C-alpha positions, 0 to 999 in steps of 0.5 A: 725593559721596565722593572717591576717597580716601574710606573709603566708596569704598574699602569699596565697591570691596572688597566688589565683589570679594567677590561674584566671589570667593564665586561662584568658590568655589561654582563649585568645589564638587563636584557629586558631593557635591550629587548625594549630598545630593539622593539622601539627602534625597529618599530619606529622604522616600519611605523614611519614607512607605513604612515608614509604609505597611507599619506599618499595612497595613490602614490603608494600603489603606483610605487608597487606598480612601477618601481617595486613590481613584486612578481607574485602579488598585484600592486594594490594588494602588495601596498595594502599588505605592507601598509597593514603590516607596517602600522600593525606589527610595530604597535605589537612590538612596542607593547611586547604583545605577540612579539615573536610573530610580529617580528617574524612577519617584519623579518619576512617583509625585510627579506622581500624588500632585500631580494626584490625591491632595494637590494642595494640597501642591504646595510639597513636591511641587515641591521633590521633583520638582526634586531628582528631575528633577536626578537624572534629567538629571545622574545620580548623580555620582562618589560612587555605584555607577553611576559605578563601573560606568561606570568599570569598563566604560570600562576594560574597552573601552579 
């Protein structure tokens, strides 16, 4: 329908080259920046939740007792563990220190929340779980204390 010299044909072949070029640019994006963004994003969600828990401790324990009703631990212990994890693990994630264990702990917490507390909030939970699973699998990246420690140990043993 279009001749090879048609302007429509030349525009189509020009745009075909843009897609591989865009992919090449994206493939050069440092994964360490992606890991840092993931760590900060998911840490913010959990840290804010932890701050809410300690801001009104009696209300938090009441929520664990009357609404969350976890079947395997007492309400006060659940509230204490949740607040501790939600305030401690995000700090580790932002620093990139013990990233895999911190992310694994929050992934476990996300699973408990999904199964026993708010199953209807699965869109949020799957987003958190995806980010946390990435961090468990890939680690903190080069912009982290974990990376500095690994580099220090590798230089000492070399």
